[in-house]
C-alpha positions in Angstrom: 65.0 106.9 -65.5 64.6 103.6 -63.3 61.6 105.2 -63.2 60.2 106.3 -66.1 61.4 103.1 -67.3 58.8 101.5 -64.6 56.2 103.9 -65.8 56.6 102.2 -69.0 56.4 98.6 -68.0 52.9 99.0 -66.7 51.5 101.4 -69.3 52.7 97.9 -71.4 51.0 95.2 -68.6 48.1 97.8 -68.3 47.2 97.6 -72.1 47.7 93.5 -72.8 45.6 93.5 -69.3 42.3 95.5 -71.3 42.9 93.2 -74.8 42.8 89.8 -72.6 39.9 91.2 -70.9 38.4 92.0 -74.2 39.4 88.5 -76.0 38.2 86.2 -73.1 35.0 88.2 -73.3 32.3 85.2 -73.4 31.1 84.6 -77.4 27.3 85.4 -78.6 25.2 82.8 -77.2 23.7 80.5 -79.9 21.0 77.7 -80.0 22.2 74.6 -80.9 22.0 70.4 -80.5 23.2 68.2 -78.2 25.2 65.7 -79.0 26.0 67.3 -82.1 26.0 63.7 -83.8 24.3 60.2 -85.0 24.7 57.3 -87.0 21.9 57.0 -89.7 19.3 55.1 -89.2 18.9 54.6 -85.6 17.7 56.1 -83.0 18.2 59.1 -80.9 17.7 61.5 -77.8 18.4 64.7 -78.1 18.5 68.2 -76.0 17.6 71.9 -78.1 19.3 74.1 -76.0 18.4 77.4 -75.3 21.1 80.1 -73.7 19.0 83.5 -72.0 21.3 86.3 -74.2 19.1 89.3 -73.4 20.1 91.3 -69.9 16.5 92.1 -69.9 13.7 90.1 -71.3 13.7 86.5 -70.8 12.4 83.8 -72.7 9.1 83.4 -73.6 8.8 80.6 -77.0 11.1 78.7 -79.3 10.1 77.0 -82.1 12.1 74.2 -83.9 11.2 73.4 -87.6 12.1 69.9 -88.5 12.6 69.5 -92.1 10.5 68.2 -95.4 13.2 66.5 -97.2 14.3 64.4 -94.0 11.1 64.1 -92.2 12.1 61.4 -89.7 8.9 59.1 -88.4 9.2 58.8 -84.5 9.3 61.8 -82.7 8.9 61.7 -79.1 9.2 65.1 -77.2 10.1 65.2 -73.5 8.4 67.5 -71.2 9.3 70.2 -69.2 8.0 71.4 -66.0 6.2 74.8 -66.9 6.7 74.3 -70.8 3.7 73.6 -73.1 4.8 71.7 -76.3 1.9 71.5 -79.5 3.6 69.8 -82.3 2.2 70.1 -85.6 2.2 67.7 -88.3 3.1 68.2 -92.1 1.6 65.7 -95.3 4.6 64.6 -97.1 4.6 65.8 -101.4 5.9 61.8 -101.7 5.3 58.8 -99.8 8.6 57.6 -97.8 9.0 54.1 -97.4 9.9 53.0 -93.3 10.1 50.3 -91.0 7.0 50.2 -90.0 5.3 50.2 -93.6 4.8 53.7 -95.5 5.2 57.8 -94.0 2.4 59.7 -95.6 2.9 63.2 -93.3 5.8 63.6 -90.4 6.3 66.4 -87.0 6.7 69.1 -88.8 7.7 71.7 -86.0 7.4 71.5 -82.7 6.3 74.6 -80.2 7.7 74.3 -76.5 5.7 77.5 -74.7 6.4 78.8 -71.7 4.2 79.6 -68.3 5.3 83.4 -66.2 6.9 81.0 -63.8 8.3 78.2 -66.2 10.6 81.0 -68.6 14.4 81.7 -68.6 15.9 84.0 -67.4 18.1 86.0 -67.7 22.7 84.1 -67.3 19.5 80.5 -67.8 19.3 78.4 -69.8 16.8 75.3 -70.7 16.7 72.4 -72.0 13.9 70.7 -74.3 14.6 66.8 -75.1 13.2 65.1 -77.8 13.6 61.1 -79.1 13.4 60.9 -82.5 14.7 58.2 -85.3 15.6 56.3 -87.1 17.5 59.0 -88.9 17.9 59.8 -92.5 20.4 58.5 -95.0 22.3 62.5 -95.7 24.6 64.5 -93.7 23.1 66.0 -91.3 20.0 67.8 -91.2 19.1 71.3 -90.5 16.9 72.2 -87.1 15.7 76.1 -87.6 14.9 77.9 -84.6 12.8 80.5 -83.8 13.5 81.9 -79.3 11.5 85.0 -78.4 11.9 86.9 -75.6 9.5 88.3 -73.5 9.8 91.8 -75.3 8.4 90.8 -78.1 11.5 90.4 -80.4 12.1 87.1 -82.4 15.5 85.6 -83.4 15.7 84.1 -86.2 18.7 80.9 -86.2 17.8 79.6 -89.4 21.6 80.4 -91.1 23.0 77.0 -92.1 27.2 77.0 -90.6 29.0 76.3 -93.9 32.6 76.4 -94.0 33.7 79.6 -94.2 33.0 81.2 -91.0 30.5 81.4 -89.2 27.1 82.8 -90.1 25.5 85.4 -86.7 22.1 83.0 -86.2 23.2 80.0 -87.2 21.4 76.9 -87.2 21.6 74.4 -84.4 22.9 71.2 -86.3 23.1 67.7 -86.1 25.6 66.3 -88.0 24.6 62.0 -89.5 27.0 59.2 -89.3 27.0 56.5 -91.3 26.7 53.5 -88.8 29.9 51.5 -88.7 29.6 47.7 -89.6 27.2 45.3 -88.0 24.1 48.3 -87.2 26.7 49.9 -84.3 26.9 54.0 -84.7 30.3 55.0 -85.7 32.0 56.7 -83.2 33.1 60.7 -83.0 35.1 62.5 -84.1 38.2 63.7 -81.6 36.9 67.2 -82.5 33.7 66.8 -83.1 33.8 65.7 -78.9 36.4 68.4 -78.3 33.8 70.6 -80.0 31.3 68.8 -77.4 33.3 69.6 -75.2 33.4 73.3 -75.1 29.1 73.2 -75.1 29.2 71.8 -72.6 31.3 74.3 -70.9 29.9 77.7 -71.8 26.9 76.8 -73.8 28.5 78.1 -77.0 31.2 78.7 -78.9 34.5 78.0 -77.4 36.2 80.9 -78.6 36.8 83.2 -76.1 38.2 80.3 -73.9 40.8 79.9 -76.5 41.2 83.8 -77.6 41.8 84.4 -73.6 44.6 81.9 -73.0 45.7 83.3 -76.2 46.2 86.9 -73.8 47.0 85.9 -71.3 50.6 84.1 -73.2 51.0 88.1 -74.0 50.2 89.3 -70.8 53.2 87.1 -69.4 55.5 88.1 -71.6 55.3 91.9 -71.7 55.2 90.8 -68.0 59.0 89.5 -68.5 59.3 92.4 -70.9 59.0 95.5 -68.5 60.4 93.1 -65.1 64.0 93.1 -67.2 64.2 96.2 -68.3 63.7 98.0 -64.6 66.8 95.3 -63.6 68.9 96.8 -66.3 68.2 100.4 -65.5 69.1 99.5 -62.2 72.4 98.1 -62.8 73.1 101.2 -65.2 72.0 103.2 -61.9 74.3 101.3 -59.4 77.3 101.5 -61.5 77.0 105.2 -62.3 77.2 105.3 -58.9 
């Protein structure tokens, strides 16, 4: 009897452990923009973080589109060793007034291309830094991105995230907050800071960590149940003898 109960307890633990491994598996890593928030009307430095998601191919090119409906007057690129950067400019349908005069054209796309020895290999990531401003008076800027692999595959990170479920290939999004009195940037929300901390830790979604913790808790519960059953079985056997 005791052996049967112990075997059942071990089976429960094994099933829970398997569930923990599945739940704790790392979530798909996306191309993101970091930091995720900046102040409207100001200047900022952002980095497009590009993780390599494939085990058998490397990332060789990144293309980021700047939306024409929210043009940015000044865009400067930080050199990345082994990568060439090209900024394409396009004329605006309607000129935009800025502090430096009328803006008639703006950067429409930036393309980073890797040399053979600088590709983003499996299990690694790269960041591409950009200084830009003044930022438009809108709630967010959506940067659609194309990630090209050495096997010819192109992943299109172009879906606009919504308040519902996250799309399969979300585009990098920079949230813009209203400037506080005196022109200072508004303080990021606690939720935004937590989201950024998770992104820094895993290069993508932090959901895997949360699921892993939940799975571990279930595993502890199953262990306690199995031990209690084992002790009750031992007590019953002793009483009969």
